[in-house]
C-alpha positions as CSV (number, residue, x, y, z in Angstrom):
1,X,21.4,-16.6,-24.4
2,X,19.8,-14.3,-21.8
3,X,21.6,-11.3,-23.2
4,X,20.8,-12.2,-26.8
5,X,17.1,-12.7,-25.9
6,X,17.0,-9.2,-24.3
7,X,18.7,-7.7,-27.3
8,X,15.9,-9.1,-29.5
9,X,13.3,-7.7,-27.1
10,X,14.8,-4.2,-27.2
11,X,14.9,-4.2,-31.0
12,X,11.1,-4.7,-31.1
13,X,10.7,-1.5,-29.0
14,X,11.7,0.9,-31.8
15,X,8.4,0.8,-33.5
16,X,6.4,0.5,-30.3
17,X,6.3,4.2,-29.7
18,X,4.8,5.0,-33.1
19,X,2.3,2.2,-33.0
20,X,1.1,2.6,-29.4
21,X,2.9,4.8,-26.9
22,X,2.6,8.1,-28.8
23,X,-1.0,8.2,-27.9
24,X,-0.6,7.1,-24.2
25,X,2.3,9.3,-23.1
26,X,1.7,12.9,-21.8
27,X,4.5,15.4,-22.0
28,X,2.8,18.7,-21.4
29,X,2.0,19.8,-17.8
30,X,1.0,23.4,-17.7
31,X,1.9,25.2,-14.5
32,X,-1.0,27.7,-14.8
33,X,-3.5,24.8,-14.8
34,X,-1.8,23.2,-11.8
35,X,-2.0,26.6,-10.0
36,X,-5.8,26.7,-10.6
37,X,-6.3,23.1,-9.6
38,X,-4.3,23.6,-6.4
39,X,-6.5,26.6,-5.4
40,X,-9.6,24.5,-6.2
41,X,-8.4,21.2,-4.5
42,X,-6.5,22.6,-1.5
43,X,-8.2,26.0,-1.2
44,X,-4.8,27.7,-1.3
45,X,-1.8,28.1,-3.7
46,X,0.7,27.3,-0.9
47,X,0.4,24.1,1.2
48,X,2.3,21.9,3.6
49,X,3.7,18.6,2.5
50,X,5.4,15.5,4.1
51,X,7.5,12.7,2.6
52,X,7.6,9.5,4.6
53,X,10.2,6.7,4.6
54,X,11.0,3.9,7.0
55,X,13.9,1.9,8.3
56,X,14.4,-1.4,10.3
57,X,17.1,-3.3,12.1
58,X,17.3,-6.6,13.9
59,X,20.2,-8.1,15.8
60,X,20.5,-11.4,17.8
61,X,21.7,-10.7,21.4
62,X,22.4,-14.1,23.1
63,X,19.0,-15.8,23.2
64,X,17.1,-12.6,22.3
65,X,16.5,-10.9,19.0
66,X,16.2,-7.1,19.2
67,X,13.8,-5.7,16.5
68,X,13.7,-2.1,15.6
69,X,11.4,-0.3,13.1
70,X,10.6,3.3,12.5
71,X,9.2,5.9,10.1
72,X,10.4,9.4,9.5
73,X,9.1,12.4,7.6
74,X,10.7,15.3,5.8
75,X,8.4,18.3,5.7
76,X,8.1,21.6,4.0
77,X,5.9,24.0,2.0
78,X,5.1,24.0,-1.8
79,X,3.9,27.1,-3.5
80,X,2.2,26.9,-6.9
81,X,2.6,29.7,-9.5
82,X,0.7,30.7,-12.6
83,X,3.7,31.1,-14.9
84,X,6.4,28.7,-13.6
85,X,7.0,25.4,-11.8
86,X,6.0,25.3,-8.1
87,X,8.7,26.3,-5.6
88,X,9.5,24.0,-2.8
89,X,10.9,25.0,0.6
90,X,12.0,22.3,3.0
91,X,11.8,22.8,6.8
92,X,15.2,23.5,8.4
93,X,16.7,21.1,10.9
94,X,14.3,18.4,9.8
95,X,16.4,15.6,11.6
96,X,16.0,17.4,15.0
97,X,12.5,18.8,14.6
98,X,10.9,16.6,12.0
99,X,8.2,14.0,12.7
100,X,9.3,10.5,13.4
101,X,8.1,7.4,15.2
102,X,9.8,4.2,16.1
103,X,9.6,1.1,18.4
104,X,12.1,-1.4,19.8
105,X,10.9,-4.9,20.6
106,X,13.2,-7.6,22.1
107,X,11.9,-11.1,21.8
108,X,13.3,-14.5,22.9
109,X,14.3,-16.6,19.9
110,X,12.0,-19.5,21.1
111,X,9.0,-17.1,21.2
112,X,9.5,-15.7,17.7
113,X,7.5,-18.6,16.0
114,X,4.5,-17.7,18.3
115,X,4.6,-14.0,17.1
116,X,5.7,-14.2,13.5
117,X,3.2,-15.4,11.0
118,X,6.0,-16.7,8.8
119,X,6.0,-19.7,11.0
120,X,2.2,-20.2,11.3
121,X,0.6,-23.2,9.8
122,X,-2.9,-22.8,8.4
123,X,-3.8,-26.5,8.7
124,X,-2.7,-26.5,12.4
125,X,-3.4,-22.9,13.5
126,X,-2.9,-23.7,17.2
127,X,0.5,-25.2,16.7
128,X,3.9,-24.1,15.3
129,X,4.7,-25.6,11.9
130,X,6.8,-28.7,12.3
131,X,7.4,-28.9,8.5
132,X,9.7,-25.8,8.7
133,X,13.2,-26.1,10.2
134,X,13.2,-24.3,13.5
135,X,16.9,-23.9,14.1
136,X,18.0,-20.7,15.8
137,X,19.6,-19.5,12.6
138,X,16.6,-20.1,10.4
139,X,14.2,-18.4,12.9
140,X,16.5,-15.3,13.1
141,X,17.0,-15.2,9.3
142,X,13.3,-15.6,8.4
143,X,11.8,-13.4,11.1
144,X,9.8,-10.5,9.6
145,X,8.9,-8.7,12.9
146,X,11.2,-5.6,12.2
147,X,9.7,-5.2,8.7
148,X,6.1,-5.3,10.1
149,X,7.0,-2.7,12.8
150,X,8.5,-0.4,10.0
151,X,5.4,-0.8,7.7
152,X,2.9,-0.1,10.5
153,X,5.1,2.9,11.6
154,X,5.0,4.4,8.0
155,X,1.2,4.2,7.7
156,X,0.6,5.3,11.3
157,X,2.9,8.3,10.8
158,X,1.0,9.2,7.6
159,X,-2.3,9.0,9.5
160,X,-0.9,11.2,12.3
161,X,0.2,13.8,9.8
162,X,-3.1,13.7,7.9
163,X,-5.0,14.4,11.1
164,X,-2.7,17.1,12.4
165,X,-4.9,20.1,12.3
166,X,-2.2,22.5,13.5
167,X,0.4,21.6,10.7
168,X,-2.4,21.0,8.1
169,X,-0.5,18.8,5.7
170,X,-2.2,18.6,2.4
171,X,0.2,16.5,0.3
172,X,1.6,13.2,1.7
173,X,4.2,11.3,-0.3
174,X,5.1,7.7,0.5
175,X,7.9,5.5,-0.7
176,X,5.4,2.7,-1.4
177,X,2.8,1.7,-3.9
178,X,-0.5,2.3,-2.2
179,X,-2.6,-0.1,-4.3
180,X,-0.1,-3.0,-4.2
181,X,0.4,-2.5,-0.5
182,X,-3.4,-2.7,0.1
183,X,-3.6,-5.9,-2.0
184,X,-0.7,-7.4,-0.1
185,X,-2.2,-6.6,3.3
186,X,-5.5,-8.1,2.3
187,X,-3.6,-11.3,1.4
188,X,-1.6,-11.3,4.7
189,X,-4.9,-11.1,6.6
190,X,-6.9,-13.5,4.4
191,X,-6.3,-16.8,6.2
192,X,-9.4,-16.9,8.4
193,X,-8.4,-20.2,10.0
194,X,-5.6,-18.3,11.8
195,X,-7.7,-15.5,13.1
196,X,-9.0,-17.1,16.3
197,X,-5.8,-19.0,17.0
198,X,-3.3,-16.3,16.2
199,X,-4.9,-12.8,16.4
200,X,-4.8,-11.2,19.8
201,X,-6.7,-8.0,18.8
202,X,-9.6,-10.4,18.5
203,X,-11.3,-10.1,21.9
204,X,-9.4,-6.9,22.9
205,X,-11.8,-4.6,24.7
206,X,-12.7,-1.2,23.2
207,X,-15.3,0.8,25.2
208,X,-15.9,-2.2,27.4
209,X,-16.9,-4.4,24.5
210,X,-14.5,-7.0,22.9
211,X,-13.6,-6.8,19.2
212,X,-15.3,-9.8,17.5
213,X,-14.6,-11.7,14.3
214,X,-17.4,-9.9,12.4
215,X,-15.8,-6.5,13.1
216,X,-12.5,-7.7,11.8
217,X,-14.3,-9.0,8.7
218,X,-16.0,-5.6,8.1
219,X,-13.0,-3.5,8.7
220,X,-10.8,-5.5,6.3
221,X,-12.9,-4.2,3.4
222,X,-14.0,-0.9,4.9
223,X,-13.4,1.3,1.8
224,X,-16.7,3.3,1.7
225,X,-17.3,6.2,-0.6
226,X,-20.8,6.8,-1.7
227,X,-19.8,9.2,-4.5
228,X,-17.7,6.4,-6.1
229,X,-20.1,3.6,-5.4
230,X,-17.7,1.8,-3.0
231,X,-18.0,-0.9,-2.1
232,X,-19.4,-2.1,-5.4
233,X,-22.5,-4.4,-5.3
234,X,-20.7,-7.3,-7.2
235,X,-18.9,-10.5,-6.5
236,X,-17.6,-10.8,-2.9
237,X,-18.1,-7.1,-2.3
238,X,-22.0,-7.5,-2.3
239,X,-22.0,-8.3,1.4
240,X,-20.0,-5.2,2.3
241,X,-22.1,-3.1,0.0
242,X,-25.3,-4.3,1.8
243,X,-23.7,-3.6,5.2
244,X,-22.7,-0.1,4.2
245,X,-26.1,0.7,2.6
246,X,-28.0,-0.4,5.7
247,X,-25.5,1.6,7.9
248,X,-26.3,4.7,5.9
249,X,-30.0,4.2,5.2
250,X,-31.4,2.3,8.1
251,X,-34.1,-0.3,7.5
252,X,-34.7,-1.5,3.9
253,X,-36.6,-4.3,2.2
254,X,-35.0,-6.6,-0.4
255,X,-36.7,-4.7,-3.3
256,X,-35.4,-1.4,-1.9
257,X,-31.9,-2.8,-1.7
258,X,-32.0,-4.0,-5.3
259,X,-33.3,-0.6,-6.4
260,X,-30.4,1.1,-4.6
261,X,-28.0,-1.2,-6.3
262,X,-29.8,-0.7,-9.7
263,X,-30.1,-4.5,-10.0
264,X,-32.9,-5.8,-12.3
265,X,-31.2,-9.1,-13.4
266,X,-32.7,-12.2,-11.8
267,X,-29.4,-14.0,-11.2
268,X,-27.8,-10.9,-9.6
269,X,-30.9,-10.5,-7.4
270,X,-30.5,-14.1,-6.2
271,X,-26.9,-13.4,-5.3
272,X,-28.1,-10.5,-3.2
273,X,-30.7,-12.7,-1.6
274,X,-28.0,-15.3,-0.7
275,X,-25.8,-12.6,0.7
276,X,-28.6,-11.3,2.9
277,X,-29.2,-14.9,4.3
278,X,-25.5,-15.3,5.0
279,X,-25.3,-11.9,6.8
280,X,-28.3,-12.8,8.9
281,X,-26.8,-16.2,9.8
282,X,-23.5,-14.6,10.8
283,X,-25.3,-11.9,12.9
284,X,-24.5,-8.8,10.8
285,X,-28.1,-8.2,10.0
286,X,-31.5,-8.5,11.6
287,X,-34.6,-9.3,9.6
288,X,-38.2,-8.5,10.7
289,X,-41.2,-8.7,8.4
290,X,-38.9,-8.9,5.3
291,X,-37.2,-5.7,6.3
292,X,-33.5,-5.8,6.9
293,X,-31.5,-3.7,9.4
294,X,-27.9,-3.7,10.5
295,X,-27.3,-5.3,13.9
296,X,-26.8,-2.2,16.2
297,X,-23.7,-3.9,17.6
298,X,-22.0,-3.2,14.3
299,X,-23.3,0.3,13.6
300,X,-20.3,1.7,15.5
301,X,-17.8,-0.9,14.3
302,X,-15.7,1.5,12.2
303,X,-15.4,4.0,15.1
304,X,-14.4,1.2,17.4
305,X,-11.8,-0.1,15.0
306,X,-10.3,3.4,14.7
307,X,-10.1,3.6,18.5
308,X,-8.4,0.2,18.5
309,X,-5.8,1.4,16.0
310,X,-5.1,4.7,17.8
311,X,-5.0,3.0,21.2
312,X,-2.4,0.4,20.1
313,X,-0.6,2.7,17.8
314,X,-0.1,5.4,20.4
315,X,1.1,2.9,23.0
316,X,3.4,1.2,20.4
317,X,5.1,4.4,19.3
318,X,4.5,7.1,21.9
319,X,4.1,5.4,25.3
320,X,6.4,6.7,28.0
321,X,5.1,4.3,30.7
322,X,3.7,1.3,28.9
323,X,1.4,-1.0,30.9
324,X,3.4,-4.1,29.7
325,X,7.1,-4.8,29.9
326,X,7.3,-5.4,26.1
327,X,5.7,-2.9,23.7
328,X,4.5,-5.7,21.5
329,X,2.3,-7.1,24.3
330,X,-1.2,-6.0,25.1
331,X,-3.4,-6.8,28.2
332,X,-6.5,-8.8,27.3
333,X,-8.7,-10.6,29.9
334,X,-6.2,-9.5,32.6
335,X,-3.3,-11.3,31.0
336,X,-0.5,-10.2,28.7
337,X,-0.7,-11.4,25.0
338,X,1.7,-10.9,22.1
339,X,0.7,-8.7,19.2
340,X,1.5,-11.1,16.4
341,X,2.6,-10.0,12.9
342,X,-1.0,-11.0,11.8
343,X,-2.3,-8.4,14.3
344,X,0.1,-5.8,12.9
345,X,-1.0,-6.6,9.4
346,X,-4.6,-6.0,10.4
347,X,-3.7,-2.7,12.2
348,X,-1.7,-1.5,9.1
349,X,-4.6,-2.3,6.7
350,X,-7.0,-0.5,9.0
351,X,-4.7,2.5,9.2
352,X,-4.5,2.6,5.4
353,X,-8.3,2.7,5.3
354,X,-8.3,5.5,7.9
355,X,-5.8,7.5,5.8
356,X,-8.0,7.0,2.7
357,X,-11.1,8.3,4.6
358,X,-9.2,11.3,5.9
359,X,-7.8,12.2,2.5
360,X,-11.3,12.0,0.9
361,X,-12.8,14.1,3.7
362,X,-10.1,16.8,3.9
363,X,-8.9,16.8,0.2
364,X,-5.4,15.6,1.1
365,X,-3.4,14.5,-2.0
366,X,-1.7,11.2,-1.1
367,X,0.9,9.9,-3.6
368,X,2.9,6.6,-3.6
369,X,6.2,6.6,-5.4
370,X,8.0,3.3,-6.1
371,X,11.6,3.4,-7.3
372,X,12.2,-0.2,-8.4
373,X,9.3,-2.2,-9.6
374,X,8.7,-5.5,-11.4
375,X,5.1,-4.7,-12.2
376,X,3.9,-6.1,-15.6
377,X,0.2,-5.2,-15.7
378,X,0.6,-2.4,-18.3
379,X,2.0,-5.0,-20.7
380,X,0.1,-8.1,-19.6
381,X,-3.3,-6.7,-18.6
382,X,-4.1,-3.1,-19.6
383,X,-2.9,-3.2,-23.3
384,X,-4.5,-6.6,-24.1
385,X,-7.8,-5.5,-22.4
386,X,-7.9,-2.2,-24.2
387,X,-7.0,-3.9,-27.5
388,X,-9.7,-6.5,-27.0
389,X,-12.3,-3.8,-26.4
390,X,-11.4,-1.4,-29.2
391,X,-10.0,1.2,-26.8
392,X,-6.7,1.6,-28.7
393,X,-6.1,3.5,-31.9
394,X,-4.0,0.7,-33.1
395,X,-4.1,-3.1,-33.3
396,X,-1.3,-4.8,-31.4
397,X,-1.1,-8.6,-31.3
398,X,-0.3,-10.7,-28.2
399,X,2.7,-12.1,-30.1
400,X,4.1,-8.5,-30.5
401,X,3.5,-7.8,-26.8
402,X,5.3,-11.0,-25.8
403,X,8.4,-9.9,-27.7
404,X,8.8,-6.8,-25.5
405,X,11.0,-6.7,-22.3
406,X,9.5,-8.4,-19.3
407,X,8.6,-5.5,-17.0
408,X,6.7,-2.3,-17.6
409,X,9.5,-0.2,-16.3
410,X,12.0,-1.7,-18.7
411,X,9.6,-1.3,-21.6
412,X,9.0,2.4,-21.0
413,X,12.5,3.2,-20.0
414,X,13.9,1.6,-23.1
415,X,11.2,3.1,-25.4
416,X,12.2,6.5,-23.9
417,X,15.9,6.1,-24.7
418,X,15.3,4.6,-28.2
419,X,12.9,7.5,-29.1
420,X,14.9,10.3,-27.3
421,X,14.1,12.8,-29.9
422,X,10.3,12.3,-29.6
423,X,9.9,11.6,-25.8
424,X,11.3,14.3,-23.6
425,X,11.1,14.1,-19.8
426,X,9.2,14.9,-17.8
427,X,6.5,12.6,-19.2
428,X,3.8,10.4,-17.7
429,X,1.8,7.5,-19.0
430,X,-2.0,7.8,-18.9
431,X,-3.5,7.0,-15.5
432,X,-5.5,3.8,-15.1
433,X,-7.4,1.9,-12.4
434,X,-5.3,-0.3,-10.2
435,X,-8.0,-2.9,-10.6
436,X,-6.5,-3.7,-14.0
437,X,-3.8,-5.6,-12.1
438,X,-6.4,-8.3,-11.2
439,X,-8.1,-8.4,-14.7
440,X,-7.3,-10.3,-17.9
441,X,-9.0,-10.3,-21.3
442,X,-12.2,-12.4,-21.4
443,X,-11.4,-16.1,-21.8
444,X,-13.8,-16.3,-24.8
445,X,-12.5,-13.0,-26.3
446,X,-15.9,-11.4,-26.1
447,X,-15.9,-7.6,-26.5
448,X,-17.0,-5.7,-23.4
449,X,-16.0,-8.7,-21.1
450,X,-13.1,-9.3,-18.7
451,X,-12.2,-12.1,-16.3
452,X,-10.5,-12.0,-13.0
453,X,-6.8,-12.9,-13.1
454,X,-6.9,-15.5,-10.3
455,X,-10.0,-17.6,-9.8
456,X,-12.0,-15.0,-11.7
457,X,-11.7,-12.5,-8.8
458,X,-11.3,-8.8,-9.6
459,X,-9.9,-6.4,-7.0
460,X,-11.5,-3.3,-5.7
461,X,-12.0,-0.7,-8.5
462,X,-12.2,3.1,-8.4
463,X,-9.9,3.3,-5.3
464,X,-6.4,4.0,-6.7
465,X,-5.1,5.2,-10.1
466,X,-1.6,4.2,-11.2
467,X,0.9,5.4,-13.9
468,X,4.6,5.5,-14.8
469,X,6.6,8.7,-14.9
470,X,10.1,9.8,-15.9
471,X,11.1,13.1,-14.4
472,X,14.6,14.1,-15.5
473,X,17.2,14.1,-18.2
474,X,20.8,15.3,-18.2
475,X,21.4,18.7,-19.8
476,X,24.6,17.6,-21.5
477,X,23.3,14.3,-22.8
478,X,19.6,14.1,-23.6
479,X,19.8,10.2,-23.8
480,X,21.0,10.1,-20.1
481,X,17.6,9.9,-18.3
482,X,16.4,9.0,-14.8
483,X,14.7,5.8,-14.0
484,X,11.0,5.3,-14.7
485,X,9.0,5.4,-11.5
486,X,5.7,3.8,-10.6
487,X,3.3,6.4,-9.2
488,X,-0.1,5.8,-7.7
489,X,-2.6,8.0,-6.0
490,X,-6.1,7.9,-4.4
491,X,-9.1,8.4,-6.7
492,X,-11.0,11.6,-6.0
493,X,-14.7,11.5,-7.2
494,X,-15.0,15.2,-8.0
495,X,-12.1,15.0,-10.5
496,X,-11.7,11.4,-11.6
497,X,-15.3,10.0,-11.7
498,X,-16.6,11.5,-14.9
499,X,-18.4,10.1,-18.0
500,X,-15.3,10.4,-20.2
501,X,-13.1,8.5,-17.7
502,X,-15.5,5.6,-16.8
503,X,-15.3,2.3,-18.7
504,X,-17.7,-0.5,-17.9
505,X,-16.9,-4.2,-18.5
506,X,-18.9,-7.3,-17.8
507,X,-17.6,-10.2,-15.7
508,X,-19.3,-13.6,-16.0
509,X,-19.2,-15.7,-12.9
510,X,-19.1,-19.5,-12.7
511,X,-22.9,-19.7,-12.2
512,X,-23.6,-17.7,-15.3
513,X,-24.3,-14.4,-13.5
514,X,-23.1,-11.3,-15.5
515,X,-21.9,-8.4,-13.3
516,X,-20.8,-4.9,-14.4
517,X,-17.3,-3.8,-13.4
518,X,-16.9,0.0,-13.6
519,X,-13.3,1.2,-13.8
520,X,-11.6,4.5,-14.2
521,X,-9.4,4.8,-17.3
522,X,-8.0,7.9,-19.0
523,X,-8.1,6.3,-22.4
524,X,-5.5,8.6,-24.1
525,X,-3.3,11.6,-23.5
526,X,-6.1,14.0,-24.8
527,X,-8.5,13.3,-22.0
528,X,-8.2,16.1,-19.4
529,X,-6.7,15.0,-16.1
530,X,-6.3,17.9,-13.7
531,X,-5.0,15.9,-10.7
532,X,-2.4,14.1,-12.9
533,X,-1.2,17.5,-14.1
534,X,-1.1,18.7,-10.4
535,X,0.8,15.6,-9.3
536,X,3.3,15.9,-12.1
537,X,4.0,19.5,-11.3
538,X,4.6,18.5,-7.7
539,X,6.9,15.6,-8.7
540,X,8.9,17.6,-11.2
541,X,9.4,20.5,-8.7
542,X,10.7,17.9,-6.2
543,X,13.0,16.1,-8.6
544,X,16.5,17.3,-7.5
545,X,19.0,18.1,-10.3
546,X,21.9,18.7,-7.9
547,X,21.9,15.4,-6.0
548,X,23.4,12.7,-8.2
549,X,22.0,9.7,-6.2
550,X,18.5,11.2,-6.2
551,X,18.5,12.0,-9.9
552,X,14.9,11.9,-11.2
553,X,13.6,10.7,-7.9
554,X,11.8,12.7,-5.1
555,X,13.8,15.1,-2.9
556,X,11.3,14.9,-0.1
557,X,11.5,11.1,0.0
558,X,15.3,11.3,-0.4
559,X,15.6,13.5,2.7
560,X,13.2,11.2,4.7
561,X,15.4,8.3,3.7
562,X,18.5,10.1,5.0
563,X,16.7,10.9,8.3
564,X,15.7,7.2,8.5
565,X,19.3,6.0,7.8
566,X,20.6,8.4,10.5
567,X,18.2,7.1,13.1
568,X,19.1,3.5,12.0
569,X,22.8,4.2,12.6
570,X,22.1,5.8,16.0
571,X,20.0,2.8,17.1
572,X,22.5,0.3,15.7
573,X,25.2,2.0,17.7
574,X,23.2,1.7,20.9
575,X,22.5,-2.0,20.5
576,X,26.0,-2.9,19.4
577,X,27.5,-0.9,22.3
578,X,25.2,-2.7,24.7
579,X,26.3,-6.0,23.3
580,X,30.0,-5.0,23.6
581,X,29.5,-3.8,27.2
582,X,27.9,-7.2,28.2
583,X,30.6,-9.2,26.5
584,X,33.4,-7.2,28.3
585,X,31.8,-7.2,31.7
586,X,33.9,-9.5,33.9
587,X,31.0,-10.1,36.3
588,X,29.1,-11.8,33.4
589,X,31.9,-13.9,32.1
590,X,30.4,-17.3,33.0
591,X,27.0,-16.2,32.0
592,X,28.2,-15.1,28.5
593,X,30.2,-18.4,28.0
594,X,27.0,-20.5,28.4
595,X,24.5,-18.1,27.0
596,X,26.2,-17.2,23.7
597,X,25.7,-19.5,20.8
598,X,28.4,-21.8,19.4
599,X,28.6,-19.6,16.3
600,X,29.1,-16.4,18.3
601,X,31.8,-18.0,20.5
602,X,33.6,-19.3,17.4
603,X,33.5,-16.0,15.5
604,X,34.7,-14.1,18.7
605,X,37.7,-16.5,19.1
606,X,38.5,-16.4,15.3
607,X,38.3,-12.6,15.3
608,X,40.7,-12.5,18.3
609,X,43.1,-14.9,16.5
610,X,43.2,-12.7,13.4
611,X,44.0,-9.5,15.3
612,X,47.6,-8.2,14.9
613,X,49.6,-8.3,18.1
């Protein structure tokens, strides 16, 4: 039944290209235009690049679990030309000389539930969840510590490379979706009930002053770009927009704040008023004679948070003589405290915001490339919203969309194969705002309106643009094509924030307030998009044709993955050899008998029994 259902879905794709995709897929990426954009954007036709990938490993060792996570970069130089694809030169001996960071953390099994937020209970933040089975096996199998170390390592390495003035990297490629990662990190740090009980960076001293809960709140949403109007003065972002405005402008009255936000509607003005009262109550703002100023304590919050990330990150990945026995512990109030995975989620999110700031300031092009994705927002959100607001050249019904394959990748990959004579790789879908992931057509089907996908909340707009690309096809068989990849990148105001790319929708809140949501959308393939053309030239130049397993992917990320795997194998060998040495040490025989688990002892005896004499 499943196979027959998919067969039906594929058959409905044959006409999908003609009716819709033909206007949304770009196949022409002029090298001369990319050369001009590179000189304009980077200030040079030849620039340094880095591709970053991570690895992780965990292994139980008696009543310990050893967690390992790291990130590694392949580096090189890309040169743009007026008359041909860019040429890519990879640095030699990357494994030995390339950039890489890693950390090893041994934790006693009984302490893992105190460190790993998988085991935290929101309703009882001070206690371990009793509803979850805390057997040794379930703790070891469900622990996410290694994954969090790896994730933090990848973003911290990206930040280190972005700020390396000597190497001057101008293109950073990551094996992650930047927009989805940010949304995920926001979710992982959203349970405020856990902050005071389970976050140990809360109260950690920077410049003699402890980090407080307001500073964590500010830094979670600290994506500020005046040229893009971020944060936007709408919904939950109003508070952050007010904080950022007062941080930049100093003292302002309510009327001046409304003028800066271009708010004339009475209901929206009341929401701003409520936000001001809330911010005063929580200590963010100070009011005197109806003039509002930012509490001076928080004027330097972002600089303090950056110091916090660099202080912990450098100790975690670079410390030769750490002040604590375990790298995942910090000293606070004279005592050692575990960095929990909630803390690492905070630090990773802050690092991503630091990378975004650095990329905006220095014109660094950061690109996320995801191989396997189950994203469905092109089918379920973008197309219905565009159709509902007359932004498509064709009418496509929801019933027709429902008949298509389930994921965007399968829709586009199948359409490419079924229309092989009309779609030739390399091709790319139009770029659209990552905020579409959190939007759905208006519940009342009003034109010009959208709703939030969950509880009418819409994610941050004008931060990331996403698309889908297919980079390669076989020379002998044009139907044999590489996988469709999800690609997203940072929005750059000078290139992406233009009248022809801005679409404004209205979102009606539960109290009847109507707020504008301004998103970036390249409506069809004819809208000029210089950075997409530059990105595609980079990706096509880095798509190896001579490596079968990297067919149509990215050579830089492929090399980074190989370096990560090599380091993984080396570390695994160290841990496994240590375990063997302990097991075979006659002085530790009694210790091992009592310290090893029943399963370990049983498997060792069974393995010995199976050995050929």
